[in-house]
C-alpha beads as a LAMMPS data file, in Angstrom:
LAMMPS data file: protein, C-alpha beads

371 atoms
370 bonds

1 atom types
1 bond types

-500.0 500.0 xlo xhi
-500.0 500.0 ylo yhi
-500.0 500.0 zlo zhi

Masses

1 110.0

Atoms # bond

1 1 1 35.035 349.710 257.171
2 1 1 35.660 353.459 257.342
3 1 1 32.842 354.244 254.898
4 1 1 30.417 352.019 256.822
5 1 1 31.331 353.685 260.114
6 1 1 30.955 357.155 258.578
7 1 1 27.488 356.263 257.244
8 1 1 26.382 354.917 260.615
9 1 1 27.628 358.084 262.297
10 1 1 25.722 360.273 259.829
11 1 1 22.522 358.346 260.499
12 1 1 23.043 358.591 264.264
13 1 1 23.487 362.367 264.044
14 1 1 20.454 362.763 261.779
15 1 1 18.188 360.599 263.940
16 1 1 19.408 362.333 267.095
17 1 1 18.739 365.732 265.546
18 1 1 15.233 364.705 264.424
19 1 1 14.435 363.344 267.895
20 1 1 15.688 366.519 269.593
21 1 1 13.625 368.731 267.322
22 1 1 10.509 366.614 267.849
23 1 1 10.902 366.663 271.628
24 1 1 11.358 370.421 271.549
25 1 1 8.318 370.800 269.303
26 1 1 6.139 368.600 271.521
27 1 1 7.008 370.748 274.527
28 1 1 5.703 373.879 272.769
29 1 1 2.212 375.255 273.270
30 1 1 0.371 375.255 269.972
31 1 1 -3.081 375.372 268.537
32 1 1 -4.504 373.713 265.459
33 1 1 -3.796 370.007 265.409
34 1 1 -3.655 369.843 261.608
35 1 1 -0.896 372.417 261.393
36 1 1 0.888 370.874 264.389
37 1 1 1.083 367.478 262.672
38 1 1 2.504 369.191 259.602
39 1 1 5.029 370.964 261.816
40 1 1 6.103 367.692 263.478
41 1 1 6.581 366.117 260.054
42 1 1 8.760 369.009 258.937
43 1 1 10.778 368.855 262.154
44 1 1 11.553 365.168 261.587
45 1 1 12.245 365.691 257.880
46 1 1 14.652 368.557 258.560
47 1 1 16.617 366.475 261.038
48 1 1 16.728 363.319 258.923
49 1 1 17.838 365.284 255.849
50 1 1 21.228 365.761 257.544
51 1 1 22.162 362.170 256.779
52 1 1 22.938 363.299 253.192
53 1 1 24.798 366.481 254.154
54 1 1 28.170 365.095 252.973
55 1 1 26.978 363.722 249.628
56 1 1 24.587 366.546 248.695
57 1 1 25.303 369.568 250.931
58 1 1 23.481 372.175 248.809
59 1 1 20.196 370.224 248.433
60 1 1 20.280 369.426 252.152
61 1 1 20.835 373.119 252.831
62 1 1 17.725 374.004 250.835
63 1 1 15.651 371.191 252.369
64 1 1 16.484 372.056 255.972
65 1 1 15.839 375.749 255.312
66 1 1 12.402 375.039 253.839
67 1 1 11.563 372.700 256.708
68 1 1 12.551 375.387 259.223
69 1 1 10.316 377.939 257.514
70 1 1 7.507 375.396 257.304
71 1 1 7.360 374.388 260.946
72 1 1 7.706 378.022 262.012
73 1 1 4.697 378.874 259.828
74 1 1 2.858 375.878 261.350
75 1 1 3.182 377.448 264.791
76 1 1 6.171 375.520 266.232
77 1 1 8.681 377.984 267.638
78 1 1 11.673 375.621 267.416
79 1 1 15.196 376.924 266.619
80 1 1 16.449 376.033 263.144
81 1 1 19.254 373.838 264.488
82 1 1 19.178 371.424 261.539
83 1 1 19.607 374.350 259.175
84 1 1 22.646 375.518 261.179
85 1 1 24.209 372.068 260.749
86 1 1 23.448 372.208 257.034
87 1 1 25.123 375.629 256.713
88 1 1 28.178 374.289 258.507
89 1 1 28.332 371.207 256.241
90 1 1 27.885 373.208 253.026
91 1 1 30.605 375.724 253.901
92 1 1 32.931 372.917 254.979
93 1 1 32.532 371.316 251.552
94 1 1 33.414 374.605 249.869
95 1 1 29.905 375.910 249.033
96 1 1 30.353 379.273 250.732
97 1 1 28.182 381.249 248.307
98 1 1 25.316 378.779 248.677
99 1 1 25.646 378.977 252.462
100 1 1 25.526 382.774 252.483
101 1 1 22.602 382.979 250.047
102 1 1 20.583 380.363 251.935
103 1 1 21.289 382.029 255.285
104 1 1 20.171 385.453 254.041
105 1 1 17.052 383.950 252.475
106 1 1 16.048 382.059 255.607
107 1 1 16.757 385.042 257.867
108 1 1 14.553 387.206 255.673
109 1 1 11.745 384.634 255.505
110 1 1 11.676 383.544 259.159
111 1 1 9.869 386.700 260.422
112 1 1 7.264 386.264 257.702
113 1 1 6.760 382.617 258.694
114 1 1 6.469 383.609 262.359
115 1 1 3.865 386.247 261.553
116 1 1 1.941 383.754 259.407
117 1 1 1.701 381.404 262.387
118 1 1 0.026 384.139 264.462
119 1 1 1.893 383.260 267.656
120 1 1 4.666 385.868 267.668
121 1 1 3.058 389.138 268.395
122 1 1 5.351 389.950 271.293
123 1 1 6.721 393.220 269.996
124 1 1 9.530 394.768 268.082
125 1 1 12.180 394.328 270.797
126 1 1 11.659 390.563 270.880
127 1 1 11.838 390.347 267.078
128 1 1 15.099 392.306 267.005
129 1 1 16.669 390.156 269.715
130 1 1 15.564 386.980 267.987
131 1 1 16.946 388.169 264.620
132 1 1 20.310 389.117 266.144
133 1 1 20.589 385.702 267.810
134 1 1 19.775 383.862 264.581
135 1 1 22.332 385.920 262.642
136 1 1 24.988 385.197 265.268
137 1 1 24.349 381.446 265.156
138 1 1 24.426 381.366 261.359
139 1 1 27.690 383.319 261.279
140 1 1 29.167 380.940 263.855
141 1 1 28.091 377.869 261.865
142 1 1 29.523 379.252 258.633
143 1 1 32.770 380.315 260.310
144 1 1 33.201 376.878 261.890
145 1 1 32.689 375.161 258.551
146 1 1 35.140 377.484 256.783
147 1 1 37.751 377.085 259.525
148 1 1 37.602 373.305 259.342
149 1 1 37.715 373.358 255.539
150 1 1 40.834 375.520 255.576
151 1 1 42.427 373.259 258.198
152 1 1 41.760 370.165 256.079
153 1 1 43.089 371.900 252.970
154 1 1 46.298 372.883 254.758
155 1 1 46.686 369.330 256.076
156 1 1 46.268 367.920 252.558
157 1 1 48.779 370.392 251.169
158 1 1 51.256 369.543 253.937
159 1 1 50.877 365.816 253.229
160 1 1 51.303 366.374 249.498
161 1 1 54.372 368.527 250.117
162 1 1 55.902 365.828 252.325
163 1 1 55.292 363.199 249.637
164 1 1 56.793 365.412 246.925
165 1 1 59.813 366.177 249.101
166 1 1 60.359 362.504 249.887
167 1 1 60.012 361.603 246.200
168 1 1 62.460 364.345 245.229
169 1 1 65.002 363.140 247.790
170 1 1 64.588 359.557 246.609
171 1 1 65.170 360.662 243.010
172 1 1 68.294 362.576 244.010
173 1 1 69.626 359.606 245.971
174 1 1 68.900 357.257 243.073
175 1 1 70.757 359.504 240.630
176 1 1 73.635 359.822 243.098
177 1 1 73.920 356.037 243.301
178 1 1 73.793 355.814 239.503
179 1 1 76.630 358.320 239.184
180 1 1 78.717 356.482 241.778
181 1 1 78.179 353.153 240.034
182 1 1 79.023 354.673 236.683
183 1 1 82.192 356.357 237.933
184 1 1 83.459 353.415 239.980
185 1 1 82.521 350.389 237.866
186 1 1 81.950 351.341 234.244
187 1 1 85.594 352.097 233.483
188 1 1 86.969 348.943 235.123
189 1 1 84.402 346.664 233.499
190 1 1 84.957 348.300 230.129
191 1 1 88.721 347.719 230.456
192 1 1 88.176 344.046 231.313
193 1 1 85.777 343.609 228.411
194 1 1 88.023 345.355 225.861
195 1 1 91.180 343.531 226.991
196 1 1 89.494 340.134 226.853
197 1 1 88.035 340.874 223.405
198 1 1 91.472 341.919 222.129
199 1 1 93.118 338.832 223.638
200 1 1 90.582 336.491 222.019
201 1 1 90.908 338.290 218.685
202 1 1 94.732 338.117 218.692
203 1 1 94.753 334.461 219.685
204 1 1 92.414 333.533 216.854
205 1 1 94.341 335.722 214.410
206 1 1 97.566 333.838 215.250
207 1 1 95.746 330.514 214.963
208 1 1 96.280 329.674 218.617
209 1 1 93.643 327.905 220.737
210 1 1 91.684 330.286 222.906
211 1 1 91.740 329.230 226.581
212 1 1 88.343 328.521 228.104
213 1 1 89.166 330.835 230.991
214 1 1 89.694 333.713 228.568
215 1 1 86.386 333.022 226.840
216 1 1 84.674 332.912 230.225
217 1 1 86.230 336.268 231.145
218 1 1 85.007 337.765 227.859
219 1 1 81.448 336.503 228.386
220 1 1 81.479 337.651 232.006
221 1 1 82.611 341.089 230.873
222 1 1 79.809 341.290 228.328
223 1 1 77.216 340.155 230.848
224 1 1 78.523 342.541 233.512
225 1 1 78.322 345.401 231.013
226 1 1 74.716 344.563 230.161
227 1 1 73.711 344.218 233.813
228 1 1 75.433 347.449 234.787
229 1 1 73.747 349.288 231.915
230 1 1 70.357 347.894 232.951
231 1 1 70.990 348.858 236.571
232 1 1 71.956 352.397 235.639
233 1 1 68.876 352.693 233.416
234 1 1 66.655 351.542 236.277
235 1 1 68.249 354.011 238.680
236 1 1 67.895 356.862 236.205
237 1 1 64.268 356.147 235.371
238 1 1 62.264 359.387 235.738
239 1 1 59.839 361.525 233.762
240 1 1 62.599 362.803 231.467
241 1 1 63.983 359.308 230.822
242 1 1 60.950 357.019 230.681
243 1 1 61.618 353.473 231.935
244 1 1 61.491 350.516 229.605
245 1 1 58.248 348.628 229.257
246 1 1 56.422 346.001 227.244
247 1 1 57.439 347.490 223.880
248 1 1 61.117 346.978 224.691
249 1 1 60.775 343.270 225.577
250 1 1 61.503 342.082 221.981
251 1 1 64.766 344.058 222.020
252 1 1 65.636 342.544 225.400
253 1 1 65.038 339.004 224.123
254 1 1 67.005 339.702 220.945
255 1 1 70.015 340.786 222.998
256 1 1 69.704 337.695 225.158
257 1 1 69.859 335.432 222.091
258 1 1 73.416 336.713 221.529
259 1 1 74.474 334.736 224.610
260 1 1 73.853 331.524 222.628
261 1 1 70.545 330.485 224.186
262 1 1 67.831 329.808 221.621
263 1 1 65.014 331.992 222.975
264 1 1 61.491 332.353 221.606
265 1 1 59.112 335.224 222.285
266 1 1 55.330 335.415 221.902
267 1 1 53.229 338.455 222.866
268 1 1 49.494 337.989 222.424
269 1 1 46.485 340.204 223.087
270 1 1 45.872 343.926 223.264
271 1 1 49.236 345.448 224.089
272 1 1 47.926 349.016 223.899
273 1 1 45.691 348.458 226.965
274 1 1 48.610 347.615 229.260
275 1 1 49.205 350.401 231.835
276 1 1 52.699 351.847 232.109
277 1 1 53.243 350.458 235.622
278 1 1 52.402 346.936 234.445
279 1 1 54.593 347.321 231.360
280 1 1 57.586 348.311 233.479
281 1 1 57.070 345.327 235.747
282 1 1 56.797 342.972 232.754
283 1 1 60.111 344.244 231.401
284 1 1 61.862 343.808 234.754
285 1 1 60.462 340.286 235.253
286 1 1 61.608 339.188 231.791
287 1 1 64.978 340.880 232.270
288 1 1 65.619 339.263 235.645
289 1 1 64.430 335.856 234.464
290 1 1 66.695 335.906 231.401
291 1 1 69.608 337.087 233.547
292 1 1 69.059 334.162 235.910
293 1 1 68.923 331.767 232.952
294 1 1 72.227 333.116 231.651
295 1 1 73.918 332.939 235.036
296 1 1 72.566 329.744 236.573
297 1 1 70.529 327.594 234.213
298 1 1 73.084 326.375 231.630
299 1 1 70.084 326.133 229.288
300 1 1 70.021 325.487 225.546
301 1 1 66.548 326.929 224.973
302 1 1 64.220 329.344 226.689
303 1 1 60.782 330.763 225.960
304 1 1 58.963 333.942 226.899
305 1 1 55.194 334.190 226.486
306 1 1 53.103 337.247 227.405
307 1 1 49.299 337.167 227.167
308 1 1 47.650 340.595 227.414
309 1 1 44.090 339.774 228.465
310 1 1 41.284 342.247 229.172
311 1 1 41.639 341.864 232.944
312 1 1 44.946 340.064 233.550
313 1 1 48.355 340.103 231.916
314 1 1 50.070 336.701 232.216
315 1 1 53.822 336.112 231.867
316 1 1 55.310 332.655 231.362
317 1 1 59.090 332.207 231.148
318 1 1 60.796 328.815 231.164
319 1 1 64.048 327.139 230.218
320 1 1 65.435 323.618 229.822
321 1 1 68.354 324.153 232.171
322 1 1 69.691 322.010 234.972
323 1 1 67.223 322.959 237.718
324 1 1 65.440 319.925 239.195
325 1 1 62.125 319.576 240.996
326 1 1 63.809 318.229 244.123
327 1 1 65.866 321.403 244.420
328 1 1 64.162 324.311 246.130
329 1 1 64.796 327.639 244.405
330 1 1 67.068 330.035 246.227
331 1 1 65.257 333.301 246.848
332 1 1 67.978 335.697 245.874
333 1 1 67.709 339.424 245.373
334 1 1 66.368 338.972 241.830
335 1 1 63.464 336.685 242.734
336 1 1 62.621 338.763 245.793
337 1 1 62.607 341.902 243.660
338 1 1 60.266 340.284 241.135
339 1 1 57.906 339.161 243.889
340 1 1 57.847 342.633 245.438
341 1 1 57.043 344.270 242.081
342 1 1 54.221 341.822 241.353
343 1 1 52.754 342.044 244.849
344 1 1 52.809 345.851 244.730
345 1 1 50.489 345.706 241.692
346 1 1 48.154 343.168 243.304
347 1 1 49.394 340.245 241.210
348 1 1 50.750 336.741 241.816
349 1 1 54.142 335.160 241.087
350 1 1 55.339 331.551 240.982
351 1 1 58.985 330.644 240.407
352 1 1 59.923 326.964 240.618
353 1 1 61.711 324.088 238.837
354 1 1 59.831 322.242 236.102
355 1 1 59.034 318.543 236.324
356 1 1 60.815 317.862 233.013
357 1 1 63.849 319.875 234.080
358 1 1 64.643 323.549 233.943
359 1 1 62.956 326.457 235.618
360 1 1 59.684 328.318 235.130
361 1 1 58.460 331.766 236.167
362 1 1 54.741 332.551 236.025
363 1 1 53.258 335.926 236.904
364 1 1 49.770 337.383 236.685
365 1 1 49.216 341.134 236.852
366 1 1 45.802 342.853 237.017
367 1 1 45.244 345.219 234.096
368 1 1 41.707 346.643 234.118
369 1 1 41.752 348.274 237.580
370 1 1 45.082 350.010 236.812
371 1 1 44.202 351.341 233.380

Bonds

1 1 1 2
2 1 2 3
3 1 3 4
4 1 4 5
5 1 5 6
6 1 6 7
7 1 7 8
8 1 8 9
9 1 9 10
10 1 10 11
11 1 11 12
12 1 12 13
13 1 13 14
14 1 14 15
15 1 15 16
16 1 16 17
17 1 17 18
18 1 18 19
19 1 19 20
20 1 20 21
21 1 21 22
22 1 22 23
23 1 23 24
24 1 24 25
25 1 25 26
26 1 26 27
27 1 27 28
28 1 28 29
29 1 29 30
30 1 30 31
31 1 31 32
32 1 32 33
33 1 33 34
34 1 34 35
35 1 35 36
36 1 36 37
37 1 37 38
38 1 38 39
39 1 39 40
40 1 40 41
41 1 41 42
42 1 42 43
43 1 43 44
44 1 44 45
45 1 45 46
46 1 46 47
47 1 47 48
48 1 48 49
49 1 49 50
50 1 50 51
51 1 51 52
52 1 52 53
53 1 53 54
54 1 54 55
55 1 55 56
56 1 56 57
57 1 57 58
58 1 58 59
59 1 59 60
60 1 60 61
61 1 61 62
62 1 62 63
63 1 63 64
64 1 64 65
65 1 65 66
66 1 66 67
67 1 67 68
68 1 68 69
69 1 69 70
70 1 70 71
71 1 71 72
72 1 72 73
73 1 73 74
74 1 74 75
75 1 75 76
76 1 76 77
77 1 77 78
78 1 78 79
79 1 79 80
80 1 80 81
81 1 81 82
82 1 82 83
83 1 83 84
84 1 84 85
85 1 85 86
86 1 86 87
87 1 87 88
88 1 88 89
89 1 89 90
90 1 90 91
91 1 91 92
92 1 92 93
93 1 93 94
94 1 94 95
95 1 95 96
96 1 96 97
97 1 97 98
98 1 98 99
99 1 99 100
100 1 100 101
101 1 101 102
102 1 102 103
103 1 103 104
104 1 104 105
105 1 105 106
106 1 106 107
107 1 107 108
108 1 108 109
109 1 109 110
110 1 110 111
111 1 111 112
112 1 112 113
113 1 113 114
114 1 114 115
115 1 115 116
116 1 116 117
117 1 117 118
118 1 118 119
119 1 119 120
120 1 120 121
121 1 121 122
122 1 122 123
123 1 123 124
124 1 124 125
125 1 125 126
126 1 126 127
127 1 127 128
128 1 128 129
129 1 129 130
130 1 130 131
131 1 131 132
132 1 132 133
133 1 133 134
134 1 134 135
135 1 135 136
136 1 136 137
137 1 137 138
138 1 138 139
139 1 139 140
140 1 140 141
141 1 141 142
142 1 142 143
143 1 143 144
144 1 144 145
145 1 145 146
146 1 146 147
147 1 147 148
148 1 148 149
149 1 149 150
150 1 150 151
151 1 151 152
152 1 152 153
153 1 153 154
154 1 154 155
155 1 155 156
156 1 156 157
157 1 157 158
158 1 158 159
159 1 159 160
160 1 160 161
161 1 161 162
162 1 162 163
163 1 163 164
164 1 164 165
165 1 165 166
166 1 166 167
167 1 167 168
168 1 168 169
169 1 169 170
170 1 170 171
171 1 171 172
172 1 172 173
173 1 173 174
174 1 174 175
175 1 175 176
176 1 176 177
177 1 177 178
178 1 178 179
179 1 179 180
180 1 180 181
181 1 181 182
182 1 182 183
183 1 183 184
184 1 184 185
185 1 185 186
186 1 186 187
187 1 187 188
188 1 188 189
189 1 189 190
190 1 190 191
191 1 191 192
192 1 192 193
193 1 193 194
194 1 194 195
195 1 195 196
196 1 196 197
197 1 197 198
198 1 198 199
199 1 199 200
200 1 200 201
201 1 201 202
202 1 202 203
203 1 203 204
204 1 204 205
205 1 205 206
206 1 206 207
207 1 207 208
208 1 208 209
209 1 209 210
210 1 210 211
211 1 211 212
212 1 212 213
213 1 213 214
214 1 214 215
215 1 215 216
216 1 216 217
217 1 217 218
218 1 218 219
219 1 219 220
220 1 220 221
221 1 221 222
222 1 222 223
223 1 223 224
224 1 224 225
225 1 225 226
226 1 226 227
227 1 227 228
228 1 228 229
229 1 229 230
230 1 230 231
231 1 231 232
232 1 232 233
233 1 233 234
234 1 234 235
235 1 235 236
236 1 236 237
237 1 237 238
238 1 238 239
239 1 239 240
240 1 240 241
241 1 241 242
242 1 242 243
243 1 243 244
244 1 244 245
245 1 245 246
246 1 246 247
247 1 247 248
248 1 248 249
249 1 249 250
250 1 250 251
251 1 251 252
252 1 252 253
253 1 253 254
254 1 254 255
255 1 255 256
256 1 256 257
257 1 257 258
258 1 258 259
259 1 259 260
260 1 260 261
261 1 261 262
262 1 262 263
263 1 263 264
264 1 264 265
265 1 265 266
266 1 266 267
267 1 267 268
268 1 268 269
269 1 269 270
270 1 270 271
271 1 271 272
272 1 272 273
273 1 273 274
274 1 274 275
275 1 275 276
276 1 276 277
277 1 277 278
278 1 278 279
279 1 279 280
280 1 280 281
281 1 281 282
282 1 282 283
283 1 283 284
284 1 284 285
285 1 285 286
286 1 286 287
287 1 287 288
288 1 288 289
289 1 289 290
290 1 290 291
291 1 291 292
292 1 292 293
293 1 293 294
294 1 294 295
295 1 295 296
296 1 296 297
297 1 297 298
298 1 298 299
299 1 299 300
300 1 300 301
301 1 301 302
302 1 302 303
303 1 303 304
304 1 304 305
305 1 305 306
306 1 306 307
307 1 307 308
308 1 308 309
309 1 309 310
310 1 310 311
311 1 311 312
312 1 312 313
313 1 313 314
314 1 314 315
315 1 315 316
316 1 316 317
317 1 317 318
318 1 318 319
319 1 319 320
320 1 320 321
321 1 321 322
322 1 322 323
323 1 323 324
324 1 324 325
325 1 325 326
326 1 326 327
327 1 327 328
328 1 328 329
329 1 329 330
330 1 330 331
331 1 331 332
332 1 332 333
333 1 333 334
334 1 334 335
335 1 335 336
336 1 336 337
337 1 337 338
338 1 338 339
339 1 339 340
340 1 340 341
341 1 341 342
342 1 342 343
343 1 343 344
344 1 344 345
345 1 345 346
346 1 346 347
347 1 347 348
348 1 348 349
349 1 349 350
350 1 350 351
351 1 351 352
352 1 352 353
353 1 353 354
354 1 354 355
355 1 355 356
356 1 356 357
357 1 357 358
358 1 358 359
359 1 359 360
360 1 360 361
361 1 361 362
362 1 362 363
363 1 363 364
364 1 364 365
365 1 365 366
366 1 366 367
367 1 367 368
368 1 368 369
369 1 369 370
370 1 370 371
């Protein structure tokens, strides 16, 4: 919408400029109809050329300058307003040297074009006044373009600085949270895990039955350790510690098999074409899905399939747990987080019970536009 509006505005300015120049030219006294028609054509061409001043400022600068010289030589004493606009546009886009060179060239050639027309024999004083006025207008146009260019550059730098500052603060806050979690939870969870492991080991060594509650505590300690480690890794993800991606999914699935769930993994397609952002999201989706299976599904088997297509990466994770189709999935923090990650990349996510029992997670992530 913005591009369409900008194009319409450029055309309106160009057509308005051409009409103004033509009206001014028609009001002039001139002789020689053949040359007058040529002058009118150049007036219209110089004005209409401004429609391309953003896309091709230097060619438009040259075209408007030549048109100005042409209609002056044809006997139309019309100010080179289109050329002034072209100078302004070229300088605004950063072509200061081209603007200066074109201005000097046109200023030098305009008196010659006026003399060639044979209508400006009004004396040296008039020529000096006219030259001073043209120089002043050209300087003003160039200064306006340079001022606006500098203002836009400063605005861009200020916006970039704000984004960098916000990103830096977010990184600091994330690392602060990671340190707090590590200091407050890692020790306690490690103690629980070690004590439960020792208790199970001693009970089995003495030949005593191991209570189910103790086994549950040991498994909970292991799972809590894994989840805390994953959380700390996610919080500490930065340029120095790259986040996990598609290449680490096999390791993730291998660790999950240690929980006792028979889990298969298949990764098909061109893995090397997967962008880093998509790879990170794939890892988090698989990680969260397997965590949910371990915590809620009570499943005997699970499967993870990843298809890396040329345009779309598809993820399919399912289990044979106790979820039923008549039970709506609870949108906890994990599922909401997965949906937010997928949506941020322009993808789609479905998480629902299977008809034959268990749960399925399907996600599609665009690949080509992000690569």
